[in-house]
N, C-alpha and C positions, 0 to 999 in steps of 0.2 A: 337685507332684508330677510323679514323670517313671517315666513307663512302664515297666515291667517286658517284656519281650520275651527269649521261652524260643527258641534257636535255629530251631528248631519251626517255630517261627512267625512267624520272621523275612520272611518272603516274604509272609507276608498282611499283616501293618504295613505293607511293603514298598507293597504293591500302594494298600493305604488311603493313602496319600500322595502316591502319584501329582499330585491336583491340585494338589499344593502344590510340585511342582516335583521333578527326577531324587533321588532319594534317596539320602543319605552314609553307605557304611558308612566310621566314622574310628576309626581303631585306636590305642589309645592309649599301647603297648607299647614297649615298649624296640632298638633295634637289634639286638643280640644276641637277642633275643627273637621277633622277625619274619627271623631267620634259622635257625632250628628250626620252625619253624612260622605259617605265615600262608595265607589266604584265598585263595579266588580270583573276581573281582567276576563278579557273574552279578545282571543285572536290575540294578547299584546302581552306581555311583561306589564304589570305597575307596581314601580315604586315607591317611597314617600319620603323625601327627605327635604328637609322647612326651608322657605328660600334663606333667610338668613344664614343657616349650616352648608349650603352650598360653595361658600369659597373653601371653606378646610374641608371639605366632600369631594371635590370637583373630580379627585382620582379614581374616586366610586363609580362611575362615569368614565363609559367608552363614547370619543371623540367622531368612529364611524360609525354606530348605534343610531338609528333614526328616533330622535327622541321628538316627544310631541309635550309639551307644558301645559297642566295645568292648576287651576286655585280656585275662588271660590267665584269670579266673575272676571276673571282673562287679565287682570294689570298686575297682580304681583307674575304671574306665567309668564306675559309678555316681556317680563325686566330679566327675568329666570333664562327667557330664549336669548336674549338676544345678547347677554351676558356669554348663553355656553357659546354663542355665535362669531362674537369678540375671542371666545380662546379657543380657535380651532374648529369647532362641531359644524360641521358641513349640514347635517339633516335633520334640523330641525323648525318644530310649528307651536306655536301658540295654541289651545285653543277655546278660542273664542266663545266670549260669552261663564265660561269656568262653568264649574259643575252645575251653576243653577241653570244653564242652558242647556246642559246634560240631563238635566230634570222634565226641564222642556222639551229635548227636544228625542231623547232617547228611551231616558227611564222616567218615568213618573213615580214610583217607587224609591226612587230618590228624595229624601228628604229637603223641602227648600227652607234656606234661611238666611 
């Protein structure tokens, strides 16, 4: 089962994952969405790989690195988190509510769309 983390709880989850390595927020949205709104890396590595190209680019991700997946509302990121977990990634979470909730809970300067 994939851990669900609200944006307001993300800092605590990231801190709890530190013993497992530098946490990664994996933004799986499309390039056009990234132009509208994005998050700033603060205490984590930020990488963008659109959902549709995760399988062929899986080798770019470390199965031991803590990864929190992010999308617009949390649906696509949940699918990616489940996919990663099924491929042996052990420290995976879904950012519930996505960047929309990120804007509402953490950083209102992030545009909502």
